[in-house]
Steps between C-alpha positions, in 0.01 A plus 500: 500500500338462162115514518309192396285512186180369658288659771755628743270441804466127415745281692766317299407152628128552439572602138724193448231271640242657266736444210517134595135429491464166323241343276195356694619127462859454616644146465575340836840341487567412873332500835705472816386331825468844651225581240713742300467469125720574208327620185598576150302744274516781244461857600177657374554720198876442467760250378626400842509177681428484866607271785297572817518358858171527684448450870254256646263791563518586129721809536770564237836462670737509196475570137779460237413672175701387195497740208732574198652774723591249768360366831334705760442376853211637707460433869150634597564439874768765478778312680804312378785371716809368339758324723836397351864486582567696178262680275592641155313710245624550142326732266544757232312752714311488823221724645351486847158682565422519874191677623628566855841435664812304426734381777828321454688331791854400407719322745816563292607731235239661257669586172355666194707499174352696213604717207279778647303518825213744545307555825184718490281583784220743573615523859837501679753223452661389829836317496621388844837335562832545671655678195358597161776446249476652152724438198681213658752307292407159346727323745240485785524167659226286641538666839451835355861617553673649200870474438533871609318415826747226569790733428356764737464235767849391463619858515302560826659191650849626411421838665376339818788257538 
């Protein structure tokens, strides 16, 4: 993983929050019954516009920083849950930086299509499954059976009949 340019011991979220520090007098644009507030301001020392959501206790819950490079969303609480029937991301490139673990639970098929796939690990890589198939043809069906697998199954049935 590529090293970050700032102090490596500084957590990513803390650095993003620091970058979002706003001018002392943000403009209040909304206050909910719960006490949350939405504020607009300019980031100190930069040409960025900020939208902040502040909790009733005064804690920063969400910052959206708008710059010429695009929008950056910061969640200082460190938790985001997205619930949807379908979720799609489209981007020219995508990078994930995770400080600890990543866990994927997939109830169906997990498919990766790429021009080139590179796996790097400092430790062992474990792959567990019924069979590990390498260099399969492109005719793999949704059930994971290739046309050759189907032919082999038909031949086995003919031999046992």
